[in-house]
C-alpha positions in Angstrom: -90.4 218.6 67.5 -86.9 219.9 68.0 -86.2 222.5 70.7 -85.2 225.3 68.3 -88.7 225.4 67.0 -90.1 225.7 70.5 -87.9 228.8 71.0 -88.9 230.1 67.6 -92.5 229.9 68.7 -91.7 231.4 72.1 -90.0 234.4 70.6 -92.9 234.8 68.2 -95.4 234.8 71.1 -93.2 237.3 72.9 -93.2 239.8 70.0 -96.9 239.3 69.5 -97.7 239.9 73.2 -95.4 243.0 73.3 -97.3 244.4 70.3 -100.7 243.8 71.9 -99.4 245.4 75.2 -98.2 248.5 73.4 -101.5 248.8 71.5 -103.3 249.0 74.9 -101.0 251.6 76.5 -102.1 255.2 76.6 -101.2 257.3 73.5 -98.6 259.6 75.1 -95.5 261.0 73.3 -93.2 258.8 75.4 -95.4 255.7 75.1 -95.5 256.0 71.3 -91.7 256.4 71.1 -91.0 253.6 73.6 -93.6 251.5 72.0 -92.0 251.8 68.5 -88.7 250.8 70.0 -89.9 247.8 72.0 -92.0 246.5 69.1 -88.9 246.7 66.9 -86.6 245.0 69.4 -89.0 242.3 70.5 -89.6 241.3 66.9 -85.9 241.3 66.2 -85.3 238.7 69.0 -87.2 236.0 67.0 -86.1 237.2 63.6 -82.4 236.9 64.5 -83.0 233.6 66.2 -84.5 232.2 63.0 -81.6 233.7 61.0 -79.2 231.9 63.4 -80.9 228.6 62.7 -80.3 229.2 59.0 -76.8 230.3 59.5 -74.2 229.4 56.9 -71.4 229.0 59.5 -70.7 228.7 63.2 -69.4 232.3 63.2 -72.6 233.5 61.6 -74.7 231.5 64.0 -72.9 233.0 67.0 -73.2 236.5 65.7 -77.0 236.1 65.1 -77.5 234.6 68.6 -75.6 237.6 70.1 -77.8 240.0 68.2 -80.9 238.2 69.3 -79.7 238.3 73.0 -78.9 242.1 72.6 -82.4 242.7 71.3 -83.9 240.8 74.3 -81.9 243.0 76.6 -83.1 246.1 74.8 -86.7 244.9 74.9 -86.5 244.5 78.7 -85.2 248.1 78.9 -88.0 249.6 76.9 -90.6 247.6 78.7 -89.3 248.8 82.0 -89.5 252.4 80.8 -93.1 251.8 79.8 -94.0 250.2 83.1 -92.3 252.9 85.2 -93.9 255.8 83.3 -97.5 254.6 83.3 -100.2 253.9 85.8 -100.3 250.7 87.8 -102.8 249.0 85.5 -100.0 248.5 82.9 -97.5 247.3 85.5 -98.4 243.6 85.9 -98.5 242.7 82.2 -95.4 244.9 81.5 -93.4 243.2 84.2 -94.4 239.7 82.9 -93.2 240.7 79.4 -90.0 242.2 80.9 -89.4 238.9 82.8 -89.9 237.0 79.5 -87.4 239.2 77.8 -84.9 238.4 80.6 -85.7 234.7 80.4 -85.1 234.8 76.6 -81.8 236.6 77.2 -80.7 233.9 79.6 -81.7 231.1 77.2 -79.8 232.8 74.4 -76.8 233.3 76.7 -76.9 229.5 77.4 -77.0 228.7 73.7 -74.0 231.0 73.1 -72.0 229.3 75.9 -72.7 225.8 74.5 -71.8 226.8 71.0 -68.3 228.2 71.8 
């Protein structure tokens, strides 16, 4: 199986795990707002990566990878806010997800460098 599909699956699992994490967090005003944002951005990482793989041109591919990377950075930001504004029981899983967002950002950055 080609590598790109591995990353498609990985980004899917990331979005799914973020969604499940947000579902478990306490229903506070800030969690609901941060949760909406992180669910949106985490899903967008994979969606834009899939779009990149279907790109019509190199320019389109690069733009989609950049958007995907931006969404991964944004996901890490929202996850950090959730982790730092909730009790310790949400910390470990939130930090794991935040680390995954950072890893995805690094992978996408590497893809971007190679495609220039």
